[in-house]
C-alpha positions in Angstrom: 7.0 -42.7 8.9 3.8 -40.8 8.1 3.4 -39.7 11.7 7.0 -38.6 11.9 6.6 -36.5 8.7 3.5 -34.8 10.2 5.5 -33.9 13.3 8.3 -32.5 11.1 5.8 -30.4 9.1 4.2 -29.2 12.4 7.6 -28.1 13.8 8.4 -26.3 10.5 5.1 -24.5 10.5 5.6 -23.5 14.1 9.1 -22.2 13.5 8.0 -20.1 10.5 5.1 -18.7 12.4 7.2 -17.8 15.4 9.9 -16.1 13.2 7.2 -14.2 11.3 5.6 -13.0 14.5 9.0 -12.0 15.9 10.0 -9.9 13.0 6.5 -8.5 12.3 6.2 -7.3 15.9 9.7 -6.1 16.3 9.4 -4.1 13.1 5.8 -2.9 13.6 5.6 -2.0 17.2 4.9 1.7 16.8 4.5 2.1 20.5 8.1 1.1 21.3 6.9 -0.8 24.3 7.8 -4.4 25.5 5.3 -7.2 25.3 4.1 -8.7 28.7 6.5 -11.0 30.4 5.8 -14.7 30.8 7.2 -18.2 31.2 9.0 -20.1 28.4 7.4 -23.2 26.9 8.5 -26.0 24.6 8.9 -25.9 20.8 5.6 -26.3 18.9 3.4 -27.0 22.0 4.6 -24.1 24.1 3.3 -24.0 27.7 0.5 -26.6 27.2 2.2 -29.5 29.1 2.4 -27.3 32.2 -1.1 -25.9 32.0 -2.9 -28.8 33.7 -6.7 -29.3 33.7 -7.4 -26.2 35.7 -5.9 -23.4 33.7 -7.3 -20.7 36.0 -5.3 -22.0 38.9 -2.1 -22.2 36.8 -2.6 -18.7 35.6 -3.2 -17.4 39.1 0.1 -18.9 40.3 1.9 -17.5 37.3 0.6 -14.0 38.1 2.4 -14.2 41.5 5.6 -14.2 39.5 4.9 -12.2 36.4 2.2 -9.8 37.6 -1.4 -9.0 36.7 -0.6 -9.1 32.9 1.5 -11.8 31.4 1.6 -13.9 28.3 2.1 -17.6 27.5 2.5 -19.4 24.2 -0.1 -22.2 23.8 1.1 -24.0 20.7 0.6 -21.6 17.8 -1.6 -19.3 20.0 -0.2 -16.4 21.8 -2.3 -15.7 25.0 -2.3 -12.7 27.3 -3.9 -13.3 30.7 -5.4 -10.5 32.8 -5.4 -11.4 36.5 -7.0 -8.5 38.5 -10.3 -6.8 38.3 -8.7 -3.4 37.8 -6.7 -4.4 34.7 -9.7 -6.5 33.4 -11.9 -3.4 33.6 -9.2 -1.2 32.0 -9.0 -3.5 29.0 -12.7 -4.4 28.5 -14.4 -1.1 29.5 -12.0 1.6 28.3 -10.5 0.0 25.2 -12.6 -1.2 22.3 -9.6 -3.0 20.9 -10.2 -5.9 23.3 -13.7 -6.6 22.0 -12.7 -9.2 19.4 -13.0 -13.0 19.5 -10.1 -15.3 18.5 -10.3 -16.9 15.0 -9.7 -20.2 16.7 -10.7 -23.6 15.4 -13.2 -24.3 18.1 -15.0 -21.0 17.7 -15.0 -21.3 13.9 -16.5 -24.8 14.1 -19.2 -23.6 16.6 -20.1 -20.6 14.4 -20.4 -22.9 11.4 -23.1 -24.9 13.1 -25.3 -21.9 14.1 -27.2 -19.4 12.1 -25.6 -16.5 14.0 -24.0 -16.3 17.5 -23.2 -12.8 18.5 -21.4 -13.7 21.8 -18.7 -15.7 19.9 -18.4 -13.2 17.0 -15.8 -10.4 17.0 -16.9 -7.0 18.1 -17.7 -5.4 14.7 -20.7 -3.4 13.7 -22.9 -6.5 13.1 -22.1 -7.8 16.6 -22.9 -4.4 18.2 -26.3 -4.4 16.4 -27.2 -7.9 17.5 -26.2 -7.2 21.1 -28.3 -4.0 21.0 -31.3 -6.1 19.6 -30.8 -8.7 22.4 -30.9 -6.0 25.1 -33.9 -4.4 23.5 -35.8 -7.8 23.3 -35.0 -8.6 27.0 -36.2 -5.2 28.1 -39.3 -5.4 25.9 -40.2 -8.8 27.5 -39.5 -7.5 31.1 -41.7 -4.4 30.6 -44.5 -6.3 28.7 -47.9 -6.6 30.4 -47.6 -10.3 29.6 -44.3 -10.8 31.4 -44.9 -13.3 34.2 -41.5 -14.6 35.4 -42.7 -15.2 39.0 -45.8 -17.1 37.8 -43.7 -19.3 35.5 -41.2 -20.0 38.4 -44.2 -20.9 40.6 -45.4 -23.5 38.1 -41.9 -24.9 37.7 -41.3 -25.0 41.4 -44.6 -26.8 42.0 -43.5 -29.7 39.9 -39.9 -29.6 41.2 -41.0 -29.6 44.8 -43.5 -32.4 44.2 -40.7 -34.6 42.7 -38.4 -33.9 45.6 -41.1 -34.6 48.2 -41.9 -37.9 46.5 -38.4 -39.1 47.3 -39.4 -39.3 51.0 -36.0 -38.2 52.2 -34.1 -40.8 50.2 -30.7 -39.7 48.8 -30.9 -38.7 45.1 -28.9 -36.8 42.6 -31.2 -33.8 41.8 -29.5 -32.9 38.5 -32.4 -34.1 36.3 -34.9 -32.4 38.6 -32.9 -29.1 38.3 -32.7 -29.5 34.5 -36.5 -30.1 34.2 -37.2 -27.1 36.5 -34.9 -24.7 34.7 -36.1 -26.0 31.3 -39.7 -25.3 32.3 -38.9 -21.7 33.1 -36.5 -21.0 30.2 -38.8 -22.6 27.7 -41.8 -20.7 28.8 -40.3 -17.2 29.0 -38.4 -17.8 25.8 -41.0 -19.5 23.6 -44.2 -19.7 25.7 -43.9 -23.5 25.8 -43.7 -26.1 28.4 -40.2 -27.7 28.1 -40.4 -30.3 30.8 -38.9 -33.8 31.0 -41.9 -34.9 28.9 -40.4 -33.1 25.9 -37.8 -35.6 24.7 -36.7 -33.0 22.1 -34.8 -31.1 24.8 -32.7 -34.0 26.0 -29.7 -32.9 23.8 -29.5 -29.7 25.8 -28.5 -31.7 28.9 -25.1 -32.5 27.6 -24.4 -29.6 25.3 -23.4 -27.2 28.0 -20.6 -29.4 29.3 -19.5 -30.4 25.8 -19.2 -26.8 24.9 -17.2 -26.0 28.0 -14.8 -28.9 27.2 -14.7 -28.0 23.5 -13.6 -24.4 24.3 -11.2 -25.4 27.1 -8.0 -23.4 27.3 -4.9 -25.0 25.7 -6.9 -27.6 23.8 -5.1 -29.4 21.0 -7.9 -28.3 18.7 -6.9 -24.6 19.0 -3.2 -24.8 19.8 -1.7 -27.1 17.2 -1.6 -26.6 13.4 -3.3 -29.9 12.7 -5.6 -29.7 15.8 -8.9 -30.1 13.9 -7.5 -33.2 12.1 -6.1 -34.7 15.3 -9.4 -34.2 17.1 -11.6 -34.9 14.1 -13.8 -37.4 16.0 -14.4 -35.0 18.8 -15.2 -32.3 16.3 -17.7 -34.5 14.6 -19.3 -35.5 17.9 -19.6 -31.9 19.0 -21.1 -30.7 15.7 -23.7 -33.5 15.8 -24.6 -32.5 19.4 -25.3 -28.9 18.4 -27.6 -29.5 15.4 -30.6 -31.0 17.3 -30.6 -28.0 19.8 -30.4 -25.5 17.0 -33.2 -27.2 15.1 -35.4 -27.2 18.2 -35.0 -23.5 18.8 -35.3 -22.6 15.1 -38.6 -24.5 15.0 -40.1 -22.6 17.8 -38.7 -19.2 16.6 -40.6 -19.7 13.3 -43.8 -20.2 15.2 -43.5 -16.7 16.5 -43.1 -14.9 13.2 -46.7 -13.9 12.5 -47.9 -13.0 16.0 -46.3 -9.7 17.0 -47.2 -6.4 15.5 -46.6 -4.1 18.5 -45.0 -4.3 22.0 -48.3 -5.0 23.7 -48.5 -8.3 21.7 -45.2 -9.6 23.3 -45.8 -12.8 25.1 -42.2 -14.1 25.5 -38.7 -13.3 24.5 -39.0 -15.0 21.1 -41.9 -12.6 20.3 -39.7 -9.7 21.4 -36.8 -10.7 19.2 -39.2 -11.3 16.2 -40.7 -7.8 16.7 -37.3 -6.2 17.0 -36.3 -7.8 13.7 -39.4 -6.6 12.1 -38.8 -3.0 13.4 -35.3 -2.9 12.1 -35.1 -0.7 8.9 -34.4 -2.6 5.7 -31.5 -0.4 4.7 -29.7 -1.1 8.1 -30.2 -4.8 7.6 -28.7 -4.6 4.1 -25.8 -2.4 5.3 -24.9 -5.0 8.0 -25.6 -8.0 5.8 -28.2 -9.4 8.1 -31.5 -11.2 7.4 -34.5 -11.5 9.6 -33.7 -15.1 10.2 -30.3 -14.2 11.5 -31.7 -11.6 13.8 -34.4 -13.9 15.1 -31.8 -16.6 15.8 -30.6 -14.4 18.7 -33.3 -16.3 20.7 -31.2 -19.5 20.1 -28.3 -18.0 22.0 -30.3 -16.4 24.7 -31.9 -19.7 25.4 -28.8 -21.9 25.3 -26.5 -19.5 27.2 -29.0 -18.6 29.9 -30.1 -22.2 30.4 -26.6 -23.5 31.1 -25.6 -20.6 33.4 -28.8 -21.0 35.5 -28.7 -24.8 35.7 -25.0 -24.9 36.9 -25.4 -21.9 39.3 -28.5 -23.5 40.8 -26.5 -26.7 41.4 -23.6 -24.8 42.9 -26.0 -23.1 45.3 -27.6 -26.4 46.4 -24.1 -28.0 46.9 -22.8 -25.1 49.0 -25.9 -24.7 51.1 -25.8 -28.4 51.8 -22.2 -28.3 52.8 -22.9 -25.4 55.2 -26.1 -26.2 57.0 -25.8 -23.2 59.5 -25.8 -20.8 56.5 -28.7 -22.6 55.0 -30.7 -22.3 58.2 -29.9 -18.7 58.7 -31.1 -17.9 55.2 -34.3 -19.8 55.8 -35.0 -17.9 59.0 -34.7 -14.6 57.2 -37.1 -15.8 54.5 -39.6 -16.8 57.1 -39.3 -13.5 58.9 -39.9 -11.5 55.7 -42.3 -13.7 53.7 -44.1 -15.7 56.4 -46.0 -18.6 54.7 -46.2 -17.0 51.2 -43.6 -17.7 48.5 -40.7 -15.3 48.0 -41.3 -12.5 45.6 -38.8 -10.4 43.6 -40.0 -7.3 45.5 -38.7 -9.0 48.7 -35.1 -9.0 47.6 -34.4 -5.6 49.1 -35.6 -6.9 52.5 -33.5 -10.1 52.6 -29.9 -8.9 52.7 -28.5 -12.1 54.1 -30.0 -14.2 51.3 -28.6 -11.7 48.8 -25.2 -12.0 50.4 -25.5 -15.8 50.1 -26.1 -15.5 46.4 -23.1 -13.2 46.0 -20.9 -15.6 47.9 -22.2 -18.5 45.7 -21.2 -16.5 42.6 -17.8 -15.6 44.0 -17.0 -19.1 45.4 -18.1 -21.0 42.4 -16.6 -18.5 39.9 -18.4 -20.5 37.3 -16.9 -18.9 34.2 -13.4 -18.8 35.7 -11.7 -17.3 32.6 -14.8 -16.1 30.8 -15.0 -16.5 27.0 -11.7 -15.6 25.2 -11.3 -12.2 23.7 -8.8 -11.1 21.1 -7.3 -7.7 20.2 -8.8 -6.1 17.1 -5.9 -3.7 16.7 -2.4 -3.2 18.0 -2.9 -1.7 21.4 -1.2 -1.1 24.8 -2.2 -2.0 28.4 -0.3 -0.9 31.5 2.9 -0.1 29.6 2.9 -3.3 27.5 2.4 -3.7 23.8 -0.2 -6.2 22.7 -0.3 -7.0 19.0 -3.5 -7.3 17.0 -4.9 -10.9 17.0 -3.6 -11.7 20.5 -6.0 -14.0 22.5 -7.0 -12.5 25.8 -8.2 -14.4 28.9 -9.6 -12.6 31.9 -9.0 -14.6 35.1 -12.1 -13.9 37.1 -11.3 -16.7 39.4 -8.0 -15.0 40.4 -10.0 -11.9 41.2 -12.7 -13.7 43.1 -10.0 -15.5 45.2 -7.8 -12.4 45.8 -7.4 -12.0 49.6 -7.0 -8.2 49.1 -10.7 -8.0 48.2 -12.0 -11.2 49.8 -10.1 -12.2 53.0 -9.8 -15.9 53.6 -11.1 -16.5 50.0 -11.2 -20.3 50.3 -13.9 -20.1 53.0 -17.6 -19.7 52.2 -18.6 -16.6 54.1 -21.7 -14.6 53.0 -21.2 -12.2 55.9 -18.3 -10.6 53.9 -21.0 -8.8 51.9 -22.8 -7.3 54.9 -22.2 -4.1 56.8 -21.9 -4.0 60.6 -25.6 -3.3 60.9 -26.6 -6.3 58.7 -27.3 -4.4 55.5 -26.0 -5.4 52.1 -22.7 -3.7 51.3 -23.2 -2.3 47.8 -19.6 -1.5 47.2 -18.5 -5.1 48.0 -21.3 -6.5 46.0 -19.9 -4.7 42.9 -16.7 -6.7 43.3 -18.4 -9.9 42.3 -18.6 -10.2 38.5 -20.0 -13.6 37.5 -21.3 -12.3 34.2 -18.2 -10.4 33.1 -17.5 -6.7 32.6 -17.4 -4.2 29.8 -18.8 -4.3 26.3 -19.3 -8.1 26.2 -20.9 -8.4 29.6 -23.7 -11.0 29.6 -26.9 -9.4 28.3 -29.1 -11.8 30.3 -27.5 -11.0 33.7 -30.5 -9.4 35.3 -33.0 -12.1 34.2 -30.6 -14.8 35.4 -30.2 -13.2 38.8 -33.9 -12.9 39.3 -34.6 -16.5 38.2 -31.9 -17.9 40.5 -33.2 -15.8 43.4 -36.7 -17.3 43.1 -35.5 -20.8 42.5 -33.1 -20.9 45.5 -35.2 -18.9 47.9 -38.4 -20.9 47.3 -36.5 -24.2 47.6 -35.2 -23.1 51.0 -38.7 -22.2 52.1 -39.9 -25.7 51.4 -37.0 -28.1 52.1 -34.1 -28.7 54.4 -31.2 -30.0 52.2 -28.7 -32.4 53.8 -25.7 -34.5 52.7 -25.9 -38.2 52.1 -23.5 -39.5 54.8 -22.2 -42.1 52.4 -21.5 -39.5 49.7 -20.4 -36.2 51.3 -20.5 -33.1 49.1 -17.2 -32.2 47.6 -17.2 -28.4 47.0 -13.5 -28.2 46.3 -13.5 -30.3 43.1 -15.1 -29.2 39.8 -15.8 -30.7 36.4 -13.0 -29.9 33.9 -13.5 -27.4 31.0 -13.9 -23.7 30.4 -16.5 -23.6 33.1 -16.0 -24.7 36.7 -18.9 -27.1 36.6 -20.3 -28.3 40.0 -19.9 -31.9 41.1 -23.0 -34.0 41.0 -23.7 -36.1 44.0 -26.8 -37.5 45.9 -28.5 -35.2 48.4 -31.4 -35.5 50.8 -34.4 -33.2 50.6 -36.6 -33.2 53.7 -39.9 -31.3 53.3 -40.4 -28.7 56.0 -43.7 -29.0 57.8 -45.2 -25.5 58.3 
């Protein structure tokens, strides 16, 4: 009886909400334009039952019928989906109205557990300032005389390669090895510390990325139904508890950097740069934006967590794909040998290894890791391509649909790095710009350049030292992915054979 009463209340709330939206929009559409077309759903739950576990694929199919802009109702959440790069750029680069974040239950719960998180906050003045500080801190670290990304990757690779060589060609799932290697680099450049597998405090980070991807998944009950947080209360509690240890770890190390930096020459790592940026911010500006030094410094928390997950999953995608296509792996290795000889790959070599750069672009395109990106929302009533989009509408950008659009990438289901090379073997700059793994516009990932550099060194140096092969009894499945907001790579045993030089 209680369950039936809850259902009745939910239906009533949904009906009132839909009627309110209908009359509010029909009476307040000052543009006199129609809303985007889209499929019908069911009462209360909308299109959720037809979405499936891979929303990006469902949206790509719907775009064939409804066009590059369409809308779906996911429970109480109205969602507009953008399915081509042109329309994504038009929205996110030209129109500030699309810079918001939805006030969804999942995002609100996540923000509640963190001191500040600018990537999931709406695009107001405070967000703009925090983003500006993040870019300044990353630039400050990159230009600092103490910046030593290559040396840090050298140290991490030495341990990673020793672990892989010790396996003596036996099949193993390298996920923990990848985690340790990326943690070593991320921890050092962020906090100047050695975050290896010996540091048990970082173990919560292993699962947090996938938990966050699942938590923010499109069409989840949490965000789409009126009683979502209550229905998923156990999952909410588990997620909140998994965030807190990670936040505590990062906050602890941030506080250790408060007294060191007085000028840019003192910057040793990104946490130093963030702390210095906070110190240099005028007090009246902090007061105007309602920000404390602690909130500004906690930017390091996000730069660490977001970058760590992206690099770890992209590195794993790279290994899986290079294993599945040994001829591509060998060609990339030959180019590295021709350019570098016996020495390790350097960042200055990247302009001389076009095929390897093309491989990285194809890895980004094929994996399309953040298939739908993080959700945006409209901050004002606005228009796009002749359609009216009301304030507060959730916006998803289907980067997967673009990366698999045969108009730009012929035979998109095939892994073909040559698509990014010119006839004379050089990197095609125009085609390279079509790959957008870090988003576009005002909310593009601030750590993109650092992530690309780190991945280039990790992947290239691994190829210089090892031949990676499939385990015959467990072939690599590059078609399947882990469910969630991200297209997480499948984890399976691989064989690493040391190359004798």
